[in-house]
CHARMM internal coordinates of N, CA and C (Angstrom, degrees):
IC EDIT
DIST 1 N 1 CA 1.4718
DIST 1 CA 1 C 1.5197
ANGL 1 N 1 CA 1 C 107.83
DIST 1 C 2 N 1.3147
ANGL 1 CA 1 C 2 N 117.37
DIHE 1 N 1 CA 1 C 2 N 114.23
DIST 2 N 2 CA 1.4463
ANGL 1 C 2 N 2 CA 122.18
DIHE 1 CA 1 C 2 N 2 CA 170.42
DIST 2 CA 2 C 1.5340
ANGL 2 N 2 CA 2 C 107.06
DIHE 1 C 2 N 2 CA 2 C -112.06
DIST 2 C 3 N 1.3018
ANGL 2 CA 2 C 3 N 115.90
DIHE 2 N 2 CA 2 C 3 N 127.22
DIST 3 N 3 CA 1.4751
ANGL 2 C 3 N 3 CA 121.83
DIHE 2 CA 2 C 3 N 3 CA 175.41
DIST 3 CA 3 C 1.4913
ANGL 3 N 3 CA 3 C 112.23
DIHE 2 C 3 N 3 CA 3 C -133.71
DIST 3 C 4 N 1.2617
ANGL 3 CA 3 C 4 N 117.74
DIHE 3 N 3 CA 3 C 4 N 161.25
DIST 4 N 4 CA 1.4474
ANGL 3 C 4 N 4 CA 124.98
DIHE 3 CA 3 C 4 N 4 CA 178.68
DIST 4 CA 4 C 1.5006
ANGL 4 N 4 CA 4 C 107.42
DIHE 3 C 4 N 4 CA 4 C -121.10
DIST 4 C 5 N 1.3405
ANGL 4 CA 4 C 5 N 117.07
DIHE 4 N 4 CA 4 C 5 N 133.93
DIST 5 N 5 CA 1.4191
ANGL 4 C 5 N 5 CA 123.72
DIHE 4 CA 4 C 5 N 5 CA 179.46
DIST 5 CA 5 C 1.5115
ANGL 5 N 5 CA 5 C 109.86
DIHE 4 C 5 N 5 CA 5 C -142.04
DIST 5 C 6 N 1.3206
ANGL 5 CA 5 C 6 N 115.99
DIHE 5 N 5 CA 5 C 6 N -163.62
DIST 6 N 6 CA 1.4603
ANGL 5 C 6 N 6 CA 121.41
DIHE 5 CA 5 C 6 N 6 CA 175.95
DIST 6 CA 6 C 1.5107
ANGL 6 N 6 CA 6 C 107.98
DIHE 5 C 6 N 6 CA 6 C -137.46
DIST 6 C 7 N 1.2956
ANGL 6 CA 6 C 7 N 113.30
DIHE 6 N 6 CA 6 C 7 N 150.04
DIST 7 N 7 CA 1.4951
ANGL 6 C 7 N 7 CA 121.87
DIHE 6 CA 6 C 7 N 7 CA 169.81
DIST 7 CA 7 C 1.5052
ANGL 7 N 7 CA 7 C 108.38
DIHE 6 C 7 N 7 CA 7 C -141.98
DIST 7 C 8 N 1.3328
ANGL 7 CA 7 C 8 N 115.23
DIHE 7 N 7 CA 7 C 8 N 124.06
DIST 8 N 8 CA 1.4828
ANGL 7 C 8 N 8 CA 119.57
DIHE 7 CA 7 C 8 N 8 CA 179.48
DIST 8 CA 8 C 1.4914
ANGL 8 N 8 CA 8 C 113.10
DIHE 7 C 8 N 8 CA 8 C 59.98
DIST 8 C 9 N 1.3081
ANGL 8 CA 8 C 9 N 116.26
DIHE 8 N 8 CA 8 C 9 N 24.33
DIST 9 N 9 CA 1.4746
ANGL 8 C 9 N 9 CA 120.38
DIHE 8 CA 8 C 9 N 9 CA -179.31
DIST 9 CA 9 C 1.5229
ANGL 9 N 9 CA 9 C 116.18
DIHE 8 C 9 N 9 CA 9 C 86.78
DIST 9 C 10 N 1.3390
ANGL 9 CA 9 C 10 N 115.68
DIHE 9 N 9 CA 9 C 10 N 6.12
DIST 10 N 10 CA 1.4696
ANGL 9 C 10 N 10 CA 121.17
DIHE 9 CA 9 C 10 N 10 CA 179.06
DIST 10 CA 10 C 1.5038
ANGL 10 N 10 CA 10 C 109.46
DIHE 9 C 10 N 10 CA 10 C -110.88
DIST 10 C 11 N 1.2959
ANGL 10 CA 10 C 11 N 117.12
DIHE 10 N 10 CA 10 C 11 N 145.86
DIST 11 N 11 CA 1.4587
ANGL 10 C 11 N 11 CA 121.08
DIHE 10 CA 10 C 11 N 11 CA 175.54
DIST 11 CA 11 C 1.5103
ANGL 11 N 11 CA 11 C 111.25
DIHE 10 C 11 N 11 CA 11 C -64.39
DIST 11 C 12 N 1.2939
ANGL 11 CA 11 C 12 N 118.05
DIHE 11 N 11 CA 11 C 12 N 140.30
DIST 12 N 12 CA 1.4776
ANGL 11 C 12 N 12 CA 123.30
DIHE 11 CA 11 C 12 N 12 CA 177.65
DIST 12 CA 12 C 1.5145
ANGL 12 N 12 CA 12 C 108.16
DIHE 11 C 12 N 12 CA 12 C -133.80
DIST 12 C 13 N 1.3541
ANGL 12 CA 12 C 13 N 114.14
DIHE 12 N 12 CA 12 C 13 N 133.23
DIST 13 N 13 CA 1.4602
ANGL 12 C 13 N 13 CA 120.44
DIHE 12 CA 12 C 13 N 13 CA 177.58
DIST 13 CA 13 C 1.5183
ANGL 13 N 13 CA 13 C 106.51
DIHE 12 C 13 N 13 CA 13 C -102.47
DIST 13 C 14 N 1.3729
ANGL 13 CA 13 C 14 N 117.83
DIHE 13 N 13 CA 13 C 14 N 138.79
DIST 14 N 14 CA 1.4227
ANGL 13 C 14 N 14 CA 123.83
DIHE 13 CA 13 C 14 N 14 CA -179.60
DIST 14 CA 14 C 1.5018
ANGL 14 N 14 CA 14 C 109.21
DIHE 13 C 14 N 14 CA 14 C -123.22
DIST 14 C 15 N 1.3406
ANGL 14 CA 14 C 15 N 115.87
DIHE 14 N 14 CA 14 C 15 N 139.51
DIST 15 N 15 CA 1.4529
ANGL 14 C 15 N 15 CA 120.25
DIHE 14 CA 14 C 15 N 15 CA 172.42
DIST 15 CA 15 C 1.5341
ANGL 15 N 15 CA 15 C 109.99
DIHE 14 C 15 N 15 CA 15 C -153.51
DIST 15 C 16 N 1.2800
ANGL 15 CA 15 C 16 N 114.77
DIHE 15 N 15 CA 15 C 16 N 164.51
DIST 16 N 16 CA 1.4567
ANGL 15 C 16 N 16 CA 121.84
DIHE 15 CA 15 C 16 N 16 CA 177.46
DIST 16 CA 16 C 1.5126
ANGL 16 N 16 CA 16 C 107.64
DIHE 15 C 16 N 16 CA 16 C -105.83
DIST 16 C 17 N 1.3422
ANGL 16 CA 16 C 17 N 116.89
DIHE 16 N 16 CA 16 C 17 N 126.25
DIST 17 N 17 CA 1.4484
ANGL 16 C 17 N 17 CA 119.78
DIHE 16 CA 16 C 17 N 17 CA -179.29
DIST 17 CA 17 C 1.5113
ANGL 17 N 17 CA 17 C 111.27
DIHE 16 C 17 N 17 CA 17 C -83.92
DIST 17 C 18 N 1.3449
ANGL 17 CA 17 C 18 N 117.64
DIHE 17 N 17 CA 17 C 18 N 179.56
DIST 18 N 18 CA 1.4538
ANGL 17 C 18 N 18 CA 122.32
DIHE 17 CA 17 C 18 N 18 CA -176.10
DIST 18 CA 18 C 1.5015
ANGL 18 N 18 CA 18 C 114.16
DIHE 17 C 18 N 18 CA 18 C -64.74
DIST 18 C 19 N 1.3104
ANGL 18 CA 18 C 19 N 118.83
DIHE 18 N 18 CA 18 C 19 N -15.18
DIST 19 N 19 CA 1.5023
ANGL 18 C 19 N 19 CA 122.21
DIHE 18 CA 18 C 19 N 19 CA 178.05
DIST 19 CA 19 C 1.5137
ANGL 19 N 19 CA 19 C 111.79
DIHE 18 C 19 N 19 CA 19 C -96.91
DIST 19 C 20 N 1.3507
ANGL 19 CA 19 C 20 N 117.06
DIHE 19 N 19 CA 19 C 20 N -0.56
DIST 20 N 20 CA 1.4503
ANGL 19 C 20 N 20 CA 118.96
DIHE 19 CA 19 C 20 N 20 CA 178.79
DIST 20 CA 20 C 1.5673
ANGL 20 N 20 CA 20 C 112.61
DIHE 19 C 20 N 20 CA 20 C 91.97
DIST 20 C 21 N 1.3314
ANGL 20 CA 20 C 21 N 117.41
DIHE 20 N 20 CA 20 C 21 N 0.64
DIST 21 N 21 CA 1.4460
ANGL 20 C 21 N 21 CA 121.43
DIHE 20 CA 20 C 21 N 21 CA 177.75
DIST 21 CA 21 C 1.5301
ANGL 21 N 21 CA 21 C 110.06
DIHE 20 C 21 N 21 CA 21 C -76.12
DIST 21 C 22 N 1.3103
ANGL 21 CA 21 C 22 N 117.25
DIHE 21 N 21 CA 21 C 22 N 145.36
DIST 22 N 22 CA 1.4700
ANGL 21 C 22 N 22 CA 120.50
DIHE 21 CA 21 C 22 N 22 CA 174.80
DIST 22 CA 22 C 1.5341
ANGL 22 N 22 CA 22 C 107.39
DIHE 21 C 22 N 22 CA 22 C -89.19
DIST 22 C 23 N 1.3014
ANGL 22 CA 22 C 23 N 116.49
DIHE 22 N 22 CA 22 C 23 N 126.89
DIST 23 N 23 CA 1.4662
ANGL 22 C 23 N 23 CA 123.83
DIHE 22 CA 22 C 23 N 23 CA 179.86
DIST 23 CA 23 C 1.5100
ANGL 23 N 23 CA 23 C 108.65
DIHE 22 C 23 N 23 CA 23 C -110.15
DIST 23 C 24 N 1.2981
ANGL 23 CA 23 C 24 N 117.18
DIHE 23 N 23 CA 23 C 24 N 134.15
DIST 24 N 24 CA 1.4977
ANGL 23 C 24 N 24 CA 121.57
DIHE 23 CA 23 C 24 N 24 CA 177.23
DIST 24 CA 24 C 1.5154
ANGL 24 N 24 CA 24 C 108.42
DIHE 23 C 24 N 24 CA 24 C -126.95
DIST 24 C 25 N 1.3046
ANGL 24 CA 24 C 25 N 116.20
DIHE 24 N 24 CA 24 C 25 N 139.79
DIST 25 N 25 CA 1.4575
ANGL 24 C 25 N 25 CA 120.17
DIHE 24 CA 24 C 25 N 25 CA 178.98
DIST 25 CA 25 C 1.4976
ANGL 25 N 25 CA 25 C 109.81
DIHE 24 C 25 N 25 CA 25 C -141.74
DIST 25 C 26 N 1.3436
ANGL 25 CA 25 C 26 N 115.81
DIHE 25 N 25 CA 25 C 26 N 152.10
DIST 26 N 26 CA 1.4567
ANGL 25 C 26 N 26 CA 121.39
DIHE 25 CA 25 C 26 N 26 CA 177.99
DIST 26 CA 26 C 1.5493
ANGL 26 N 26 CA 26 C 106.01
DIHE 25 C 26 N 26 CA 26 C -111.42
DIST 26 C 27 N 1.3270
ANGL 26 CA 26 C 27 N 117.30
DIHE 26 N 26 CA 26 C 27 N 107.51
DIST 27 N 27 CA 1.4582
ANGL 26 C 27 N 27 CA 118.27
DIHE 26 CA 26 C 27 N 27 CA -174.00
DIST 27 CA 27 C 1.5668
ANGL 27 N 27 CA 27 C 115.01
DIHE 26 C 27 N 27 CA 27 C -68.55
DIST 27 C 28 N 1.3011
ANGL 27 CA 27 C 28 N 116.52
DIHE 27 N 27 CA 27 C 28 N -14.99
DIST 28 N 28 CA 1.5102
ANGL 27 C 28 N 28 CA 118.42
DIHE 27 CA 27 C 28 N 28 CA 177.45
DIST 28 CA 28 C 1.4713
ANGL 28 N 28 CA 28 C 114.25
DIHE 27 C 28 N 28 CA 28 C -82.02
DIST 28 C 29 N 1.3413
ANGL 28 CA 28 C 29 N 116.95
DIHE 28 N 28 CA 28 C 29 N -10.60
DIST 29 N 29 CA 1.4817
ANGL 28 C 29 N 29 CA 121.18
DIHE 28 CA 28 C 29 N 29 CA -176.21
DIST 29 CA 29 C 1.5470
ANGL 29 N 29 CA 29 C 107.36
DIHE 28 C 29 N 29 CA 29 C -125.46
DIST 29 C 30 N 1.3571
ANGL 29 CA 29 C 30 N 115.54
DIHE 29 N 29 CA 29 C 30 N 108.83
DIST 30 N 30 CA 1.4746
ANGL 29 C 30 N 30 CA 121.22
DIHE 29 CA 29 C 30 N 30 CA -177.83
DIST 30 CA 30 C 1.5247
ANGL 30 N 30 CA 30 C 110.21
DIHE 29 C 30 N 30 CA 30 C -56.30
DIST 30 C 31 N 1.3097
ANGL 30 CA 30 C 31 N 116.86
DIHE 30 N 30 CA 30 C 31 N 128.44
DIST 31 N 31 CA 1.4475
ANGL 30 C 31 N 31 CA 124.18
DIHE 30 CA 30 C 31 N 31 CA 175.54
DIST 31 CA 31 C 1.5542
ANGL 31 N 31 CA 31 C 114.15
DIHE 30 C 31 N 31 CA 31 C 78.37
DIST 31 C 32 N 1.3104
ANGL 31 CA 31 C 32 N 116.27
DIHE 31 N 31 CA 31 C 32 N 13.60
DIST 32 N 32 CA 1.4461
ANGL 31 C 32 N 32 CA 120.86
DIHE 31 CA 31 C 32 N 32 CA -177.05
DIST 32 CA 32 C 1.5568
ANGL 32 N 32 CA 32 C 108.19
DIHE 31 C 32 N 32 CA 32 C -96.09
DIST 32 C 33 N 1.2958
ANGL 32 CA 32 C 33 N 117.53
DIHE 32 N 32 CA 32 C 33 N 96.85
DIST 33 N 33 CA 1.4560
ANGL 32 C 33 N 33 CA 121.50
DIHE 32 CA 32 C 33 N 33 CA 178.70
DIST 33 CA 33 C 1.5156
ANGL 33 N 33 CA 33 C 107.04
DIHE 32 C 33 N 33 CA 33 C -151.46
DIST 33 C 34 N 1.2990
ANGL 33 CA 33 C 34 N 114.80
DIHE 33 N 33 CA 33 C 34 N 159.05
DIST 34 N 34 CA 1.4705
ANGL 33 C 34 N 34 CA 124.10
DIHE 33 CA 33 C 34 N 34 CA -179.77
DIST 34 CA 34 C 1.5537
ANGL 34 N 34 CA 34 C 109.81
DIHE 33 C 34 N 34 CA 34 C -155.89
DIST 34 C 35 N 1.2774
ANGL 34 CA 34 C 35 N 115.95
DIHE 34 N 34 CA 34 C 35 N -177.32
DIST 35 N 35 CA 1.4876
ANGL 34 C 35 N 35 CA 119.55
DIHE 34 CA 34 C 35 N 35 CA -179.64
DIST 35 CA 35 C 1.5083
ANGL 35 N 35 CA 35 C 107.55
DIHE 34 C 35 N 35 CA 35 C -153.39
DIST 35 C 36 N 1.3457
ANGL 35 CA 35 C 36 N 113.74
DIHE 35 N 35 CA 35 C 36 N 174.01
DIST 36 N 36 CA 1.4595
ANGL 35 C 36 N 36 CA 121.27
DIHE 35 CA 35 C 36 N 36 CA 179.60
DIST 36 CA 36 C 1.5234
ANGL 36 N 36 CA 36 C 110.05
DIHE 35 C 36 N 36 CA 36 C -167.13
DIST 36 C 37 N 1.3060
ANGL 36 CA 36 C 37 N 115.15
DIHE 36 N 36 CA 36 C 37 N 160.72
DIST 37 N 37 CA 1.4697
ANGL 36 C 37 N 37 CA 118.87
DIHE 36 CA 36 C 37 N 37 CA 176.56
DIST 37 CA 37 C 1.5173
ANGL 37 N 37 CA 37 C 111.77
DIHE 36 C 37 N 37 CA 37 C -70.53
DIST 37 C 38 N 1.3516
ANGL 37 CA 37 C 38 N 117.87
DIHE 37 N 37 CA 37 C 38 N -26.73
DIST 38 N 38 CA 1.4265
ANGL 37 C 38 N 38 CA 123.36
DIHE 37 CA 37 C 38 N 38 CA 177.66
DIST 38 CA 38 C 1.5071
ANGL 38 N 38 CA 38 C 109.69
DIHE 37 C 38 N 38 CA 38 C -126.13
DIST 38 C 39 N 1.3224
ANGL 38 CA 38 C 39 N 118.26
DIHE 38 N 38 CA 38 C 39 N 163.65
DIST 39 N 39 CA 1.4382
ANGL 38 C 39 N 39 CA 122.23
DIHE 38 CA 38 C 39 N 39 CA 177.48
DIST 39 CA 39 C 1.5231
ANGL 39 N 39 CA 39 C 111.03
DIHE 38 C 39 N 39 CA 39 C -61.55
DIST 39 C 40 N 1.3410
ANGL 39 CA 39 C 40 N 116.92
DIHE 39 N 39 CA 39 C 40 N -38.49
DIST 40 N 40 CA 1.4748
ANGL 39 C 40 N 40 CA 121.93
DIHE 39 CA 39 C 40 N 40 CA 179.40
DIST 40 CA 40 C 1.5230
ANGL 40 N 40 CA 40 C 108.60
DIHE 39 C 40 N 40 CA 40 C -63.72
DIST 40 C 41 N 1.3330
ANGL 40 CA 40 C 41 N 117.04
DIHE 40 N 40 CA 40 C 41 N -42.14
DIST 41 N 41 CA 1.4885
ANGL 40 C 41 N 41 CA 118.42
DIHE 40 CA 40 C 41 N 41 CA -178.43
DIST 41 CA 41 C 1.4905
ANGL 41 N 41 CA 41 C 109.56
DIHE 40 C 41 N 41 CA 41 C -68.11
DIST 41 C 42 N 1.3192
ANGL 41 CA 41 C 42 N 119.41
DIHE 41 N 41 CA 41 C 42 N -40.59
DIST 42 N 42 CA 1.4673
ANGL 41 C 42 N 42 CA 122.31
DIHE 41 CA 41 C 42 N 42 CA 178.09
DIST 42 CA 42 C 1.5168
ANGL 42 N 42 CA 42 C 110.54
DIHE 41 C 42 N 42 CA 42 C -61.91
DIST 42 C 43 N 1.3259
ANGL 42 CA 42 C 43 N 116.27
DIHE 42 N 42 CA 42 C 43 N -40.10
DIST 43 N 43 CA 1.4933
ANGL 42 C 43 N 43 CA 121.16
DIHE 42 CA 42 C 43 N 43 CA 177.44
DIST 43 CA 43 C 1.5208
ANGL 43 N 43 CA 43 C 112.32
DIHE 42 C 43 N 43 CA 43 C -61.63
DIST 43 C 44 N 1.2980
ANGL 43 CA 43 C 44 N 116.50
DIHE 43 N 43 CA 43 C 44 N -44.90
DIST 44 N 44 CA 1.4718
ANGL 43 C 44 N 44 CA 120.81
DIHE 43 CA 43 C 44 N 44 CA 176.65
DIST 44 CA 44 C 1.4770
ANGL 44 N 44 CA 44 C 112.22
DIHE 43 C 44 N 44 CA 44 C -61.78
DIST 44 C 45 N 1.3529
ANGL 44 CA 44 C 45 N 113.95
DIHE 44 N 44 CA 44 C 45 N -43.89
DIST 45 N 45 CA 1.4839
ANGL 44 C 45 N 45 CA 119.33
DIHE 44 CA 44 C 45 N 45 CA -179.48
DIST 45 CA 45 C 1.5146
ANGL 45 N 45 CA 45 C 112.14
DIHE 44 C 45 N 45 CA 45 C -66.50
DIST 45 C 46 N 1.3029
ANGL 45 CA 45 C 46 N 118.92
DIHE 45 N 45 CA 45 C 46 N -38.64
DIST 46 N 46 CA 1.4779
ANGL 45 C 46 N 46 CA 119.00
DIHE 45 CA 45 C 46 N 46 CA -179.63
DIST 46 CA 46 C 1.5151
ANGL 46 N 46 CA 46 C 110.68
DIHE 45 C 46 N 46 CA 46 C -70.88
DIST 46 C 47 N 1.3029
ANGL 46 CA 46 C 47 N 118.31
DIHE 46 N 46 CA 46 C 47 N -34.26
DIST 47 N 47 CA 1.4860
ANGL 46 C 47 N 47 CA 120.57
DIHE 46 CA 46 C 47 N 47 CA 174.82
DIST 47 CA 47 C 1.5660
ANGL 47 N 47 CA 47 C 109.06
DIHE 46 C 47 N 47 CA 47 C -57.83
DIST 47 C 48 N 1.3340
ANGL 47 CA 47 C 48 N 115.47
DIHE 47 N 47 CA 47 C 48 N -49.94
DIST 48 N 48 CA 1.4077
ANGL 47 C 48 N 48 CA 119.65
DIHE 47 CA 47 C 48 N 48 CA 179.43
DIST 48 CA 48 C 1.5461
ANGL 48 N 48 CA 48 C 113.01
DIHE 47 C 48 N 48 CA 48 C -61.95
DIST 48 C 49 N 1.2949
ANGL 48 CA 48 C 49 N 115.80
DIHE 48 N 48 CA 48 C 49 N -39.07
DIST 49 N 49 CA 1.4243
ANGL 48 C 49 N 49 CA 122.09
DIHE 48 CA 48 C 49 N 49 CA 176.36
DIST 49 CA 49 C 1.5239
ANGL 49 N 49 CA 49 C 113.41
DIHE 48 C 49 N 49 CA 49 C -62.55
DIST 49 C 50 N 1.3191
ANGL 49 CA 49 C 50 N 114.79
DIHE 49 N 49 CA 49 C 50 N -45.31
DIST 50 N 50 CA 1.4848
ANGL 49 C 50 N 50 CA 119.47
DIHE 49 CA 49 C 50 N 50 CA 176.94
DIST 50 CA 50 C 1.5275
ANGL 50 N 50 CA 50 C 111.26
DIHE 49 C 50 N 50 CA 50 C -56.96
DIST 50 C 51 N 1.3440
ANGL 50 CA 50 C 51 N 116.07
DIHE 50 N 50 CA 50 C 51 N -46.67
DIST 51 N 51 CA 1.4504
ANGL 50 C 51 N 51 CA 119.93
DIHE 50 CA 50 C 51 N 51 CA -179.42
DIST 51 CA 51 C 1.5279
ANGL 51 N 51 CA 51 C 112.38
DIHE 50 C 51 N 51 CA 51 C -62.98
DIST 51 C 52 N 1.3337
ANGL 51 CA 51 C 52 N 116.10
DIHE 51 N 51 CA 51 C 52 N -41.32
DIST 52 N 52 CA 1.4686
ANGL 51 C 52 N 52 CA 119.13
DIHE 51 CA 51 C 52 N 52 CA 178.51
DIST 52 CA 52 C 1.5405
ANGL 52 N 52 CA 52 C 111.20
DIHE 51 C 52 N 52 CA 52 C -67.41
DIST 52 C 53 N 1.2944
ANGL 52 CA 52 C 53 N 117.30
DIHE 52 N 52 CA 52 C 53 N -40.45
DIST 53 N 53 CA 1.4869
ANGL 52 C 53 N 53 CA 120.49
DIHE 52 CA 52 C 53 N 53 CA 177.34
DIST 53 CA 53 C 1.5167
ANGL 53 N 53 CA 53 C 110.55
DIHE 52 C 53 N 53 CA 53 C -61.97
DIST 53 C 54 N 1.3603
ANGL 53 CA 53 C 54 N 116.98
DIHE 53 N 53 CA 53 C 54 N -46.14
DIST 54 N 54 CA 1.4705
ANGL 53 C 54 N 54 CA 117.67
DIHE 53 CA 53 C 54 N 54 CA 179.02
DIST 54 CA 54 C 1.4623
ANGL 54 N 54 CA 54 C 112.94
DIHE 53 C 54 N 54 CA 54 C -63.04
DIST 54 C 55 N 1.3266
ANGL 54 CA 54 C 55 N 116.83
DIHE 54 N 54 CA 54 C 55 N -39.21
DIST 55 N 55 CA 1.4738
ANGL 54 C 55 N 55 CA 120.30
DIHE 54 CA 54 C 55 N 55 CA 176.76
DIST 55 CA 55 C 1.4643
ANGL 55 N 55 CA 55 C 111.99
DIHE 54 C 55 N 55 CA 55 C -60.79
DIST 55 C 56 N 1.3607
ANGL 55 CA 55 C 56 N 118.04
DIHE 55 N 55 CA 55 C 56 N -43.51
DIST 56 N 56 CA 1.4568
ANGL 55 C 56 N 56 CA 121.98
DIHE 55 CA 55 C 56 N 56 CA -179.60
DIST 56 CA 56 C 1.5203
ANGL 56 N 56 CA 56 C 110.27
DIHE 55 C 56 N 56 CA 56 C -66.65
DIST 56 C 57 N 1.3236
ANGL 56 CA 56 C 57 N 117.12
DIHE 56 N 56 CA 56 C 57 N -43.52
DIST 57 N 57 CA 1.4719
ANGL 56 C 57 N 57 CA 121.18
DIHE 56 CA 56 C 57 N 57 CA 177.97
DIST 57 CA 57 C 1.5381
ANGL 57 N 57 CA 57 C 110.54
DIHE 56 C 57 N 57 CA 57 C -59.37
DIST 57 C 58 N 1.3287
ANGL 57 CA 57 C 58 N 117.15
DIHE 57 N 57 CA 57 C 58 N -43.49
DIST 58 N 58 CA 1.4609
ANGL 57 C 58 N 58 CA 119.74
DIHE 57 CA 57 C 58 N 58 CA 179.36
DIST 58 CA 58 C 1.5090
ANGL 58 N 58 CA 58 C 112.05
DIHE 57 C 58 N 58 CA 58 C -65.91
DIST 58 C 59 N 1.3227
ANGL 58 CA 58 C 59 N 119.02
DIHE 58 N 58 CA 58 C 59 N -40.68
DIST 59 N 59 CA 1.4537
ANGL 58 C 59 N 59 CA 123.39
DIHE 58 CA 58 C 59 N 59 CA 176.21
DIST 59 CA 59 C 1.5314
ANGL 59 N 59 CA 59 C 112.47
DIHE 58 C 59 N 59 CA 59 C -60.06
DIST 59 C 60 N 1.3021
ANGL 59 CA 59 C 60 N 117.67
DIHE 59 N 59 CA 59 C 60 N -32.18
DIST 60 N 60 CA 1.4846
ANGL 59 C 60 N 60 CA 122.70
DIHE 59 CA 59 C 60 N 60 CA -178.02
DIST 60 CA 60 C 1.5166
ANGL 60 N 60 CA 60 C 110.05
DIHE 59 C 60 N 60 CA 60 C -97.02
DIST 60 C 61 N 1.2670
ANGL 60 CA 60 C 61 N 119.66
DIHE 60 N 60 CA 60 C 61 N 8.92
DIST 61 N 61 CA 1.4643
ANGL 60 C 61 N 61 CA 121.16
DIHE 60 CA 60 C 61 N 61 CA 175.04
DIST 61 CA 61 C 1.5312
ANGL 61 N 61 CA 61 C 113.73
DIHE 60 C 61 N 61 CA 61 C 71.47
DIST 61 C 62 N 1.3312
ANGL 61 CA 61 C 62 N 118.44
DIHE 61 N 61 CA 61 C 62 N 19.18
DIST 62 N 62 CA 1.4320
ANGL 61 C 62 N 62 CA 120.58
DIHE 61 CA 61 C 62 N 62 CA 179.80
DIST 62 CA 62 C 1.4926
ANGL 62 N 62 CA 62 C 110.78
DIHE 61 C 62 N 62 CA 62 C -83.23
DIST 62 C 63 N 1.3446
ANGL 62 CA 62 C 63 N 117.68
DIHE 62 N 62 CA 62 C 63 N 150.07
DIST 63 N 63 CA 1.4369
ANGL 62 C 63 N 63 CA 122.44
DIHE 62 CA 62 C 63 N 63 CA 177.63
DIST 63 CA 63 C 1.5282
ANGL 63 N 63 CA 63 C 110.52
DIHE 62 C 63 N 63 CA 63 C -65.23
DIST 63 C 64 N 1.3233
ANGL 63 CA 63 C 64 N 116.91
DIHE 63 N 63 CA 63 C 64 N 129.64
DIST 64 N 64 CA 1.4434
ANGL 63 C 64 N 64 CA 120.38
DIHE 63 CA 63 C 64 N 64 CA 176.11
DIST 64 CA 64 C 1.4798
ANGL 64 N 64 CA 64 C 113.41
DIHE 63 C 64 N 64 CA 64 C -82.95
DIST 64 C 65 N 1.3642
ANGL 64 CA 64 C 65 N 117.16
DIHE 64 N 64 CA 64 C 65 N 140.92
DIST 65 N 65 CA 1.4518
ANGL 64 C 65 N 65 CA 119.24
DIHE 64 CA 64 C 65 N 65 CA -179.37
DIST 65 CA 65 C 1.5163
ANGL 65 N 65 CA 65 C 110.22
DIHE 64 C 65 N 65 CA 65 C -72.28
DIST 65 C 66 N 1.3366
ANGL 65 CA 65 C 66 N 116.51
DIHE 65 N 65 CA 65 C 66 N 150.89
DIST 66 N 66 CA 1.4600
ANGL 65 C 66 N 66 CA 122.39
DIHE 65 CA 65 C 66 N 66 CA 178.88
DIST 66 CA 66 C 1.5361
ANGL 66 N 66 CA 66 C 109.61
DIHE 65 C 66 N 66 CA 66 C -73.44
DIST 66 C 67 N 1.3110
ANGL 66 CA 66 C 67 N 113.88
DIHE 66 N 66 CA 66 C 67 N 145.68
DIST 67 N 67 CA 1.4982
ANGL 66 C 67 N 67 CA 117.61
DIHE 66 CA 66 C 67 N 67 CA 175.03
DIST 67 CA 67 C 1.5132
ANGL 67 N 67 CA 67 C 107.48
DIHE 66 C 67 N 67 CA 67 C -78.34
DIST 67 C 68 N 1.2914
ANGL 67 CA 67 C 68 N 116.71
DIHE 67 N 67 CA 67 C 68 N 166.49
DIST 68 N 68 CA 1.4476
ANGL 67 C 68 N 68 CA 124.12
DIHE 67 CA 67 C 68 N 68 CA 178.33
DIST 68 CA 68 C 1.4981
ANGL 68 N 68 CA 68 C 108.76
DIHE 67 C 68 N 68 CA 68 C -67.86
DIST 68 C 69 N 1.3525
ANGL 68 CA 68 C 69 N 117.97
DIHE 68 N 68 CA 68 C 69 N 128.47
DIST 69 N 69 CA 1.4439
ANGL 68 C 69 N 69 CA 121.64
DIHE 68 CA 68 C 69 N 69 CA 178.98
DIST 69 CA 69 C 1.5218
ANGL 69 N 69 CA 69 C 111.51
DIHE 68 C 69 N 69 CA 69 C -60.17
DIST 69 C 70 N 1.3161
ANGL 69 CA 69 C 70 N 114.57
DIHE 69 N 69 CA 69 C 70 N 145.94
DIST 70 N 70 CA 1.4509
ANGL 69 C 70 N 70 CA 119.11
DIHE 69 CA 69 C 70 N 70 CA 176.47
DIST 70 CA 70 C 1.5475
ANGL 70 N 70 CA 70 C 114.85
DIHE 69 C 70 N 70 CA 70 C 85.78
DIST 70 C 71 N 1.3217
ANGL 70 CA 70 C 71 N 117.85
DIHE 70 N 70 CA 70 C 71 N 9.13
DIST 71 N 71 CA 1.4859
ANGL 70 C 71 N 71 CA 118.94
DIHE 70 CA 70 C 71 N 71 CA 176.43
DIST 71 CA 71 C 1.4931
ANGL 71 N 71 CA 71 C 108.72
DIHE 70 C 71 N 71 CA 71 C -111.20
DIST 71 C 72 N 1.3223
ANGL 71 CA 71 C 72 N 112.99
DIHE 71 N 71 CA 71 C 72 N 159.17
DIST 72 N 72 CA 1.5026
ANGL 71 C 72 N 72 CA 116.59
DIHE 71 CA 71 C 72 N 72 CA 179.76
DIST 72 CA 72 C 1.5351
ANGL 72 N 72 CA 72 C 112.73
DIHE 71 C 72 N 72 CA 72 C -96.13
DIST 72 C 73 N 1.3422
ANGL 72 CA 72 C 73 N 115.23
DIHE 72 N 72 CA 72 C 73 N 8.43
DIST 73 N 73 CA 1.4531
ANGL 72 C 73 N 73 CA 119.71
DIHE 72 CA 72 C 73 N 73 CA 179.78
DIST 73 CA 73 C 1.5427
ANGL 73 N 73 CA 73 C 114.93
DIHE 72 C 73 N 73 CA 73 C 88.08
DIST 73 C 74 N 1.3308
ANGL 73 CA 73 C 74 N 115.37
DIHE 73 N 73 CA 73 C 74 N -2.09
DIST 74 N 74 CA 1.4655
ANGL 73 C 74 N 74 CA 119.87
DIHE 73 CA 73 C 74 N 74 CA -179.72
DIST 74 CA 74 C 1.4705
ANGL 74 N 74 CA 74 C 111.79
DIHE 73 C 74 N 74 CA 74 C -103.83
DIST 74 C 75 N 1.3429
ANGL 74 CA 74 C 75 N 117.14
DIHE 74 N 74 CA 74 C 75 N 3.04
DIST 75 N 75 CA 1.4603
ANGL 74 C 75 N 75 CA 119.15
DIHE 74 CA 74 C 75 N 75 CA -178.15
DIST 75 CA 75 C 1.4925
ANGL 75 N 75 CA 75 C 113.19
DIHE 74 C 75 N 75 CA 75 C 88.81
DIST 75 C 76 N 1.3048
ANGL 75 CA 75 C 76 N 118.60
DIHE 75 N 75 CA 75 C 76 N 0.59
DIST 76 N 76 CA 1.4560
ANGL 75 C 76 N 76 CA 119.04
DIHE 75 CA 75 C 76 N 76 CA -178.01
DIST 76 CA 76 C 1.4847
ANGL 76 N 76 CA 76 C 115.50
DIHE 75 C 76 N 76 CA 76 C -108.28
END
COOR INIT
IC SEED 1 N 1 CA 1 C
IC BUILD
């Protein structure tokens, strides 16, 4: 199962790996990926990961990626 969603206004890719874990990644942020036993858990984890990656990028003076147009920043 490969699906595309959003978290915090960023695109997120979801897939199930060979062990049955749900893997979520944000293609706009290098190295931003997480997993969970359920899709809901993976979603929560990727949201946290996105926030941590953005915080780290900001602290290091890196350019932050733009959010997806037309979102309110809450993923909806």
